[in-house]
C-alpha positions in Angstrom: -103.6 11.1 124.4 -103.0 7.6 122.9 -99.4 7.0 124.0 -100.6 4.0 125.9 -100.8 2.2 122.6 -97.2 2.9 121.8 -95.4 1.7 124.9 -94.3 -1.5 123.3 -93.9 -0.2 119.7 -91.3 -1.8 117.5 -88.6 0.6 116.2 -89.8 2.5 113.1 -87.7 1.7 110.1 -86.9 3.7 106.9 -89.3 3.6 104.0 -89.3 0.4 102.0 -90.1 -0.1 98.3 -93.7 -0.5 97.3 -94.8 -4.2 97.2 -98.6 -3.8 96.4 -100.0 -0.8 94.6 -103.8 -0.7 94.9 -106.0 1.7 93.0 -109.8 2.4 93.2 -110.6 -1.1 94.5 -114.3 -1.9 94.9 -115.9 -5.1 96.1 -119.5 -6.2 95.9 -121.1 -9.2 97.5 -124.2 -9.5 95.3 -125.9 -6.1 95.8 -123.9 -5.2 98.9 -121.2 -2.6 98.1 -118.7 -3.8 100.7 -115.5 -1.9 99.8 -115.5 1.5 98.1 -112.7 3.3 96.2 -109.8 1.9 98.2 -106.4 3.1 97.0 -103.2 2.4 99.0 -99.6 1.4 98.5 -98.3 -1.3 100.8 -94.5 -1.4 101.5 -92.2 -4.4 101.4 -90.5 -5.7 104.5 -93.1 -3.8 106.6 -95.9 -4.9 108.9 -99.1 -3.0 107.9 -102.1 -3.3 110.2 -105.7 -2.9 109.1 -107.9 -1.7 111.9 -111.6 -0.6 112.2 -115.0 -1.8 113.5 -116.4 -5.2 112.6 -117.9 -5.2 109.1 -115.8 -2.2 108.0 -114.1 -3.9 105.0 -110.7 -4.7 106.4 -110.9 -8.4 106.0 -112.6 -8.0 102.6 -109.7 -5.9 101.4 -107.2 -8.4 102.8 -108.8 -11.2 100.8 -108.5 -9.2 97.7 -104.7 -9.3 98.0 -104.5 -13.0 97.2 -107.9 -13.3 95.4 -109.5 -15.3 98.1 -112.7 -13.5 97.2 -112.6 -15.5 94.0 -113.9 -18.4 96.1 -117.2 -16.5 96.9 -119.6 -16.9 93.9 -121.4 -13.6 94.5 -118.2 -11.5 95.0 -117.1 -9.0 92.4 -113.9 -7.1 92.5 -112.9 -4.1 90.3 -110.0 -1.7 90.3 -106.3 -2.4 90.0 -104.0 -4.4 92.4 -100.4 -4.5 91.3 -97.9 -6.9 92.9 -94.4 -5.7 91.9 -96.1 -4.0 89.0 -98.1 -7.0 87.8 -101.9 -7.0 87.8 -102.9 -9.9 90.0 -106.4 -9.9 88.5 -105.1 -10.3 85.0 -106.9 -13.3 83.5 -103.6 -14.9 82.7 -102.7 -15.0 86.4 -103.2 -18.4 88.1 -104.7 -17.8 91.5 -103.0 -21.0 92.9 -99.6 -19.6 91.9 -100.5 -16.2 93.2 -101.3 -17.7 96.6 -97.9 -19.3 96.7 -96.5 -15.7 96.5 -99.1 -14.2 98.8 -99.6 -16.6 101.7 -102.4 -16.4 104.3 -102.9 -17.3 107.9 -106.5 -17.4 109.1 -108.3 -16.4 112.3 -108.5 -19.8 113.8 -105.6 -22.3 113.5 -106.5 -24.7 110.8 -103.8 -27.4 110.5 -104.5 -30.2 108.0 -105.4 -33.6 109.6 -101.9 -34.7 108.8 -98.6 -35.0 110.5 -96.7 -31.8 111.5 -94.2 -32.6 108.7 -96.8 -33.1 106.0 -98.6 -29.9 107.0 -95.5 -27.9 106.2 -94.4 -30.1 103.2 -97.7 -29.9 101.4 -97.2 -26.5 99.7 -93.6 -27.1 98.6 -94.6 -30.5 97.2 -97.5 -29.2 95.0 -95.5 -26.3 93.8 -92.4 -28.4 93.0 -90.1 -26.4 95.3 -88.0 -29.5 96.4 -86.4 -32.0 94.0 -86.0 -34.8 96.5 -86.7 -35.8 100.1 -83.5 -34.3 101.5 -84.4 -30.9 100.0 -88.0 -31.2 101.3 -86.6 -32.0 104.8 -84.6 -28.8 104.6 -87.6 -26.7 103.5 -89.7 -28.1 106.3 -87.0 -27.5 108.9 -86.4 -23.9 107.7 -90.1 -23.1 107.7 -90.5 -24.5 111.2 -87.5 -22.5 112.4 -88.9 -19.4 110.8 -92.1 -19.9 112.7 -90.2 -20.4 116.0 -91.6 -23.9 116.3 -88.7 -26.3 115.3 -87.3 -26.8 118.8 -90.7 -27.7 120.1 -91.7 -30.3 117.5 -88.4 -31.6 115.9 -88.7 -34.9 117.8 -92.4 -35.5 116.8 -92.6 -34.4 113.2 -94.7 -37.4 112.3 -97.4 -36.8 115.0 -100.6 -35.1 114.1 -100.6 -31.3 113.8 -104.0 -31.2 115.4 -102.5 -32.5 118.6 -100.5 -29.3 119.2 -101.7 -26.5 121.5 -103.6 -23.6 120.0 -100.6 -21.3 119.9 -98.4 -24.1 118.4 -101.1 -24.8 115.8 -101.1 -21.2 114.7 -97.4 -21.1 114.4 -97.6 -24.4 112.4 -100.0 -22.6 110.1 -97.5 -19.8 109.8 -94.8 -22.3 109.0 -97.1 -23.8 106.3 -97.6 -20.4 104.8 -93.9 -19.5 104.7 -92.8 -22.9 103.4 -93.7 -21.9 99.8 -91.3 -18.9 100.1 -94.0 -16.2 99.7 -93.2 -12.5 99.2 -96.3 -11.3 101.2 -97.9 -12.8 104.2 -101.5 -12.0 105.0 -102.8 -12.6 108.6 -106.5 -12.3 109.4 -106.9 -11.9 113.1 -104.2 -14.4 113.8 -104.2 -14.1 117.6 -108.0 -13.8 118.3 -108.3 -17.5 119.3 -105.1 -17.5 121.3 -104.3 -16.9 125.0 -102.0 -14.0 126.0 -98.8 -16.0 126.1 -99.4 -17.5 122.7 -100.4 -14.1 121.4 -97.1 -12.6 122.6 -95.2 -15.4 120.8 -97.0 -14.8 117.5 -96.5 -11.1 117.8 -92.8 -11.5 118.4 -92.7 -13.8 115.3 -94.5 -11.3 113.2 -91.8 -8.7 114.0 -89.2 -11.2 112.9 -91.0 -12.2 109.7 -91.0 -8.6 108.4 -87.3 -9.0 107.7 -88.2 -11.4 104.9 -91.8 -10.5 103.9 -94.3 -7.8 103.5 -96.8 -8.6 106.3 -100.4 -7.4 106.4 -102.4 -8.1 109.5 -106.1 -7.5 110.2 -106.7 -7.0 113.9 -109.4 -5.8 116.2 -106.8 -5.0 118.9 -105.4 -1.4 118.6 -102.8 -2.4 121.2 -101.7 -5.2 118.9 -101.6 -2.9 115.9 -99.4 -0.5 117.8 -97.1 -3.2 119.0 -96.4 -5.0 115.7 -97.0 -2.6 112.8 -95.1 0.2 111.2 -98.0 1.3 109.0 -101.7 1.3 109.9 -104.8 1.7 107.7 -108.1 2.6 109.3 -111.3 1.3 107.6 -114.8 2.5 108.3 -118.1 1.6 106.5 -116.3 0.2 103.5 -113.9 3.2 103.1 -110.2 3.5 103.7 -110.4 6.6 105.9 -106.7 7.1 106.8 -103.4 5.4 106.1 -100.0 6.3 107.5 -97.3 5.5 109.9 -98.6 3.7 113.0 -97.2 6.4 115.3 -99.1 9.1 113.3 -102.4 7.2 113.2 -102.4 6.6 116.9 -101.0 10.0 118.1 -101.8 12.5 115.3 -104.8 11.2 113.3 -105.9 13.5 110.6 -109.5 12.4 110.2 -112.0 12.9 113.0 -113.4 9.4 112.4 -109.9 7.9 113.1 -109.6 10.0 116.2 -113.1 8.8 117.4 -112.2 5.2 116.8 -108.8 5.4 118.5 -110.3 7.1 121.5 -113.1 4.5 121.7 -116.1 6.8 120.8 -116.9 4.6 117.7 -116.5 0.9 117.1 
């Protein structure tokens, strides 16, 4: 029934160790109960896709993973979220340091109004990841290579990052995120503002990034989820309805709500 989604699937890999263990996560925005009783284990070196209708809680949950909801005054998060066994909501955890370990790429490319070089160098500088200019140069080059952007920008590193094309800007934002050597990379609709060619480039990049990181992507596109992810979580009305291998979610869903969404009857 849903094999059309799996035509361009990446090869499924063996199970990886657990990177994030989340238990009974609840989120309120003021009186609105946005996320309800979410428990899920996210694997390392794996792309996990969060899918579901608009307003279902998938981006809210993504923002819990690096405490971005802390920036919203009316947000309240309860439950437990363990990164390599450590509670990221422990009061002793510095959110700034956490976000160096759990990087994020947003829906619209948002390069700083700085040079390409300074966009990438910003994080390593503030986190003290390079002892001198030569080391910083190496970090910047490695991050741009990791984002498949080095060959396109190596001769104009001191030009503004905002002068790049949309797809290049998004890959620059990915380079900026990976420059702090994170362990997890969160991506909130990273291709929604891009054309099909740029989208294909970013999707190919995501598949390469999972060799180094645990990648979690929120997407409205079921085809994209099928192409890039090994695990898929389906959210609906604030609940995590179903979580499993992407192949199973798209071809053998266990919950009728998942089947209805995949087949286009809800959403």
